[in-house]
Z-matrix of the N, CA and C atoms (Angstrom, degrees):
N
C 1 1.450
C 2 1.523 1 108.57
N 3 1.337 2 117.26 1 129.12
C 4 1.447 3 120.62 2 179.91
C 5 1.515 4 109.96 3 -94.61
N 6 1.314 5 116.79 4 148.77
C 7 1.458 6 121.85 5 179.44
C 8 1.528 7 109.82 6 -76.32
N 9 1.302 8 115.40 7 139.24
C 10 1.458 9 120.43 8 177.19
C 11 1.518 10 109.33 9 -80.25
N 12 1.307 11 114.52 10 145.23
C 13 1.460 12 120.35 11 177.28
C 14 1.517 13 107.72 12 -105.78
N 15 1.318 14 116.87 13 131.32
C 16 1.457 15 120.61 14 177.18
C 17 1.520 16 107.36 15 -74.42
N 18 1.326 17 116.72 16 121.94
C 19 1.467 18 118.68 17 -178.67
C 20 1.525 19 110.65 18 -70.11
N 21 1.324 20 116.80 19 151.34
C 22 1.469 21 119.31 20 177.70
C 23 1.526 22 110.15 21 -67.92
N 24 1.327 23 115.68 22 156.11
C 25 1.460 24 119.72 23 177.11
C 26 1.517 25 110.06 24 -69.13
N 27 1.313 26 115.17 25 141.84
C 28 1.463 27 120.37 26 177.46
C 29 1.522 28 108.56 27 -89.97
N 30 1.307 29 115.86 28 144.86
C 31 1.463 30 119.92 29 177.85
C 32 1.518 31 111.56 30 -94.57
N 33 1.315 32 117.41 31 -26.56
C 34 1.461 33 121.64 32 179.02
C 35 1.524 34 108.56 33 -116.58
N 36 1.312 35 115.66 34 121.38
C 37 1.444 36 119.63 35 176.65
C 38 1.516 37 109.40 36 -149.25
N 39 1.318 38 115.63 37 157.54
C 40 1.458 39 120.88 38 178.73
C 41 1.523 40 108.28 39 -84.81
N 42 1.314 41 116.54 40 124.86
C 43 1.459 42 122.13 41 -178.88
C 44 1.532 43 108.26 42 -93.50
N 45 1.329 44 116.47 43 80.21
C 46 1.455 45 122.99 44 -175.47
C 47 1.525 46 110.91 45 -75.68
N 48 1.338 47 115.22 46 149.05
C 49 1.460 48 119.81 47 170.62
C 50 1.521 49 108.71 48 -69.00
N 51 1.320 50 116.36 49 136.38
C 52 1.464 51 121.91 50 179.04
C 53 1.515 52 108.78 51 -131.67
N 54 1.302 53 116.79 52 142.33
C 55 1.458 54 121.36 53 173.59
C 56 1.516 55 108.27 54 -99.68
N 57 1.318 56 114.81 55 141.33
C 58 1.458 57 119.85 56 176.49
C 59 1.517 58 108.38 57 -151.29
N 60 1.288 59 116.32 58 166.06
C 61 1.452 60 121.05 59 -175.50
C 62 1.521 61 111.47 60 -96.16
N 63 1.312 62 115.26 61 143.58
C 64 1.465 63 122.59 62 171.29
C 65 1.524 64 107.12 63 -126.41
N 66 1.301 65 116.11 64 160.86
C 67 1.454 66 121.06 65 179.86
C 68 1.521 67 108.68 66 -115.50
N 69 1.327 68 116.36 67 130.09
C 70 1.460 69 122.86 68 178.64
C 71 1.526 70 107.30 69 -151.49
N 72 1.322 71 116.16 70 158.88
C 73 1.469 72 118.58 71 176.10
C 74 1.531 73 110.70 72 -60.01
N 75 1.320 74 116.08 73 153.75
C 76 1.468 75 121.48 74 -179.45
C 77 1.518 76 111.84 75 -55.54
N 78 1.331 77 116.97 76 -36.86
C 79 1.465 78 119.97 77 -178.94
C 80 1.530 79 111.28 78 -65.19
N 81 1.325 80 117.30 79 -35.42
C 82 1.466 81 121.09 80 178.11
C 83 1.521 82 109.72 81 -70.20
N 84 1.312 83 116.32 82 -42.52
C 85 1.463 84 120.87 83 177.44
C 86 1.524 85 110.36 84 -57.98
N 87 1.332 86 116.44 85 -47.37
C 88 1.450 87 120.89 86 -179.50
C 89 1.523 88 111.14 87 -64.11
N 90 1.330 89 117.64 88 -43.77
C 91 1.468 90 121.08 89 179.17
C 92 1.520 91 111.63 90 -61.72
N 93 1.319 92 116.99 91 -42.30
C 94 1.463 93 120.69 92 179.35
C 95 1.525 94 110.34 93 -66.46
N 96 1.316 95 116.61 94 -38.81
C 97 1.456 96 120.43 95 178.46
C 98 1.538 97 110.50 96 -64.93
N 99 1.331 98 117.12 97 -43.29
C 100 1.465 99 120.58 98 177.97
C 101 1.525 100 111.13 99 -64.24
N 102 1.328 101 117.08 100 -40.84
C 103 1.468 102 120.46 101 179.26
C 104 1.525 103 110.61 102 -65.64
N 105 1.305 104 117.33 103 -37.41
C 106 1.466 105 120.85 104 177.60
C 107 1.529 106 109.90 105 -61.52
N 108 1.321 107 116.78 106 -41.89
C 109 1.466 108 120.34 107 178.61
C 110 1.521 109 110.09 108 -63.25
N 111 1.341 110 116.83 109 -44.78
C 112 1.467 111 120.16 110 179.48
C 113 1.526 112 111.75 111 -62.00
N 114 1.318 113 117.29 112 -27.79
C 115 1.465 114 121.43 113 -178.99
C 116 1.529 115 112.45 114 -94.61
N 117 1.309 116 117.14 115 1.23
C 118 1.459 117 120.96 116 177.27
C 119 1.513 118 114.01 117 71.19
N 120 1.316 119 116.34 118 33.21
C 121 1.464 120 120.43 119 179.28
C 122 1.525 121 108.30 120 -135.61
N 123 1.297 122 116.98 121 -170.43
C 124 1.457 123 120.45 122 178.98
C 125 1.526 124 110.26 123 -111.32
N 126 1.306 125 115.32 124 165.87
C 127 1.458 126 122.39 125 -177.43
C 128 1.529 127 112.36 126 -57.21
N 129 1.318 128 117.05 127 -43.12
C 130 1.461 129 121.25 128 -178.23
C 131 1.532 130 111.29 129 -62.51
N 132 1.324 131 116.00 130 -46.02
C 133 1.466 132 120.73 131 -177.30
C 134 1.520 133 111.46 132 -67.33
N 135 1.341 134 117.18 133 -45.02
C 136 1.458 135 119.80 134 178.64
C 137 1.525 136 111.31 135 -65.42
N 138 1.320 137 117.28 136 -43.49
C 139 1.464 138 120.31 137 177.60
C 140 1.522 139 111.70 138 -59.70
N 141 1.325 140 116.39 139 -41.67
C 142 1.466 141 120.16 140 177.46
C 143 1.516 142 112.11 141 -64.97
N 144 1.343 143 116.68 142 -38.62
C 145 1.465 144 120.46 143 178.63
C 146 1.528 145 110.90 144 -65.70
N 147 1.328 146 116.32 145 -40.07
C 148 1.468 147 120.60 146 178.32
C 149 1.527 148 110.30 147 -64.12
N 150 1.320 149 116.98 148 -46.50
C 151 1.468 150 120.14 149 179.25
C 152 1.529 151 111.49 150 -64.73
N 153 1.326 152 117.14 151 -39.35
C 154 1.463 153 120.97 152 178.37
C 155 1.523 154 111.08 153 -63.22
N 156 1.339 155 116.48 154 -44.64
C 157 1.467 156 120.33 155 178.92
C 158 1.533 157 110.65 156 -62.82
N 159 1.327 158 116.96 157 -39.43
C 160 1.467 159 121.62 158 178.55
C 161 1.537 160 110.54 159 -64.35
N 162 1.326 161 116.21 160 -43.63
C 163 1.472 162 120.16 161 178.32
C 164 1.525 163 110.42 162 -65.18
N 165 1.343 164 117.63 163 -43.61
C 166 1.461 165 122.02 164 179.54
C 167 1.526 166 112.00 165 -62.17
N 168 1.336 167 116.11 166 -28.98
C 169 1.467 168 121.21 167 179.66
C 170 1.531 169 111.74 168 -82.86
N 171 1.325 170 117.31 169 2.12
C 172 1.451 171 120.94 170 178.55
C 173 1.523 172 113.56 171 88.25
N 174 1.319 173 117.66 172 21.61
C 175 1.461 174 123.77 173 178.44
C 176 1.523 175 112.92 174 56.73
N 177 1.337 176 117.66 175 52.43
C 178 1.463 177 119.47 176 -178.65
C 179 1.525 178 111.72 177 -64.81
N 180 1.321 179 115.34 178 151.67
C 181 1.458 180 121.88 179 179.68
C 182 1.520 181 108.21 180 -91.15
N 183 1.334 182 117.05 181 85.23
C 184 1.454 183 121.87 182 -176.49
C 185 1.514 184 112.63 183 -64.74
N 186 1.301 185 118.07 184 -34.16
C 187 1.463 186 121.57 185 -173.67
C 188 1.520 187 112.28 186 -58.98
N 189 1.316 188 118.63 187 -37.93
C 190 1.459 189 120.05 188 -176.67
C 191 1.518 190 112.91 189 -91.79
N 192 1.338 191 117.96 190 -12.74
C 193 1.455 192 119.25 191 -175.26
C 194 1.522 193 113.98 192 -108.34
N 195 1.324 194 118.07 193 -11.11
C 196 1.458 195 120.57 194 -176.87
C 197 1.522 196 109.58 195 -110.95
N 198 1.320 197 115.38 196 121.85
C 199 1.455 198 121.23 197 173.20
C 200 1.514 199 107.22 198 -132.06
N 201 1.334 200 116.94 199 99.76
C 202 1.457 201 119.51 200 -175.96
C 203 1.524 202 111.27 201 -61.54
N 204 1.346 203 116.09 202 134.65
C 205 1.451 204 120.99 203 179.83
C 206 1.517 205 111.29 204 -86.24
N 207 1.329 206 116.96 205 -22.11
C 208 1.458 207 120.72 206 176.73
C 209 1.516 208 108.17 207 -146.61
N 210 1.314 209 116.83 208 155.57
C 211 1.467 210 118.27 209 -179.09
C 212 1.527 211 111.32 210 -65.64
N 213 1.306 212 115.51 211 149.87
C 214 1.461 213 120.98 212 178.36
C 215 1.525 214 108.95 213 -67.28
N 216 1.342 215 117.67 214 146.27
C 217 1.462 216 119.63 215 178.24
C 218 1.514 217 110.44 216 -66.68
N 219 1.317 218 116.07 217 151.64
C 220 1.451 219 119.00 218 178.40
C 221 1.519 220 108.51 219 -69.23
N 222 1.329 221 117.41 220 150.89
C 223 1.468 222 120.37 221 -178.22
C 224 1.522 223 112.95 222 -61.51
N 225 1.339 224 118.49 223 -21.57
C 226 1.461 225 119.70 224 -177.46
C 227 1.518 226 112.84 225 -90.52
N 228 1.341 227 118.88 226 -10.34
C 229 1.457 228 119.70 227 -179.63
C 230 1.529 229 110.51 228 -77.38
N 231 1.315 230 115.51 229 155.08
C 232 1.458 231 119.97 230 177.84
C 233 1.518 232 108.28 231 -144.21
N 234 1.308 233 116.83 232 164.91
C 235 1.455 234 122.56 233 178.58
C 236 1.522 235 109.30 234 -60.83
N 237 1.325 236 118.24 235 -40.46
C 238 1.461 237 121.85 236 -178.54
C 239 1.535 238 110.81 237 -60.94
N 240 1.323 239 118.06 238 -35.50
C 241 1.460 240 121.53 239 179.54
C 242 1.524 241 110.95 240 -65.37
N 243 1.340 242 117.58 241 -31.11
C 244 1.450 243 122.79 242 -173.54
C 245 1.528 244 112.96 243 -88.03
N 246 1.344 245 119.70 244 -11.65
C 247 1.448 246 121.36 245 -173.09
C 248 1.514 247 113.46 246 -87.88
N 249 1.300 248 120.43 247 -17.36
C 250 1.457 249 122.61 248 179.67
C 251 1.521 250 111.58 249 67.10
N 252 1.347 251 115.64 250 -154.93
C 253 1.472 252 119.19 251 -176.98
C 254 1.516 253 112.69 252 -99.03
N 255 1.342 254 118.06 253 7.59
C 256 1.464 255 121.11 254 174.80
C 257 1.506 256 113.78 255 85.79
N 258 1.324 257 120.91 256 6.06
C 259 1.464 258 122.23 257 -179.83
C 260 1.499 259 111.86 258 -104.45
């Protein structure tokens, strides 16, 4: 049996798009799928963009640092809906 040699790291490589599986609750999957539709993209592309942004941000631990003070507005609400008739 011959010993394997660890190849040196390459400096130039093609950074291809890859699909892979993640595990999340069904409600998260559905929410991400709905958000992808609202953004005119697909689940895979939006999920990849979210993961890329998280990695680019240094993989922050959002769960322990974010405590929302008020619920997020519904996607259908707008500023115009909240202003009334000005009286």
